[in-house]
C-alpha positions in Angstrom: -40.9 9.4 -21.4 -37.2 8.8 -22.7 -37.5 4.9 -21.8 -40.9 5.0 -23.6 -39.6 6.1 -26.8 -36.6 3.8 -26.3 -39.1 0.7 -25.8 -41.1 1.7 -28.8 -38.4 2.2 -31.1 -36.0 -0.8 -29.8 -38.7 -3.5 -28.4 -36.1 -6.4 -28.2 -33.6 -4.3 -26.5 -32.6 -4.8 -23.0 -32.9 -1.2 -21.1 -30.3 -1.1 -18.2 -30.2 2.2 -16.5 -27.4 3.1 -13.6 -29.6 5.1 -11.1 -28.7 7.0 -7.9 -30.2 5.4 -4.6 -33.3 7.6 -4.3 -34.5 7.2 -7.7 -33.9 3.5 -8.2 -37.2 2.6 -7.0 -39.2 4.9 -9.2 -37.2 3.3 -12.3 -37.8 0.0 -11.2 -41.4 0.4 -11.2 -41.1 1.4 -14.9 -42.4 -0.5 -17.2 -40.1 -0.1 -20.1 -37.3 -0.8 -18.1 -35.3 -4.6 -17.9 -32.6 -3.8 -15.2 -31.8 -1.0 -12.7 -27.9 -0.6 -11.3 -27.7 1.3 -8.7 -24.5 3.6 -8.0 -23.3 3.1 -4.5 -21.1 6.2 -3.5 -19.6 8.5 -5.4 -16.1 9.3 -6.9 -13.9 6.8 -8.9 -13.7 4.1 -6.8 -17.6 4.0 -7.0 -17.7 4.4 -10.8 -15.4 1.4 -10.9 -17.6 -0.7 -8.9 -20.3 0.0 -10.6 -18.8 -0.6 -14.2 -17.7 -4.0 -13.0 -21.4 -4.8 -11.9 -22.4 -3.5 -15.4 -20.0 -5.8 -16.9 -21.4 -8.8 -15.0 -24.8 -8.1 -15.8 -23.7 -7.7 -19.4 -20.5 -9.9 -19.9 -20.6 -9.6 -23.5 -21.2 -5.5 -23.3 -23.9 -3.1 -24.5 -24.3 -1.8 -28.0 -25.3 1.4 -27.0 -24.7 3.7 -23.8 -26.7 7.1 -23.1 -25.9 9.3 -20.6 -28.9 11.2 -19.3 -27.2 13.6 -16.9 -24.9 15.9 -18.1 -22.3 14.8 -15.4 -18.7 13.7 -16.0 -19.2 11.0 -13.8 -22.2 9.5 -16.0 -19.5 10.4 -19.0 -16.6 8.3 -17.3 -19.0 5.2 -16.4 -19.6 5.3 -20.0 -16.2 5.8 -20.9 -15.1 2.5 -18.3 -17.7 0.5 -19.6 -16.8 0.8 -23.5 -13.0 0.5 -22.8 -12.5 -2.0 -20.3 -14.1 -4.7 -21.7 
């Protein structure tokens, strides 16, 4: 429901989702999502790798980041994406 609501309220937005490998295919099938970036591994190194992949996907940076899981790693990934442009 959250991706549908985002799409309905922001129809021109590009929605990129970072996902664990076991849910990536499910999210790729969601018509409201444009891109799915799969996390590879855990820990600081994996977060850095994912942040670099996000920056490559959207070199100008993202306008908004939403951390759906209440987790330290999700917050750190958003922080790195915002502050290491």
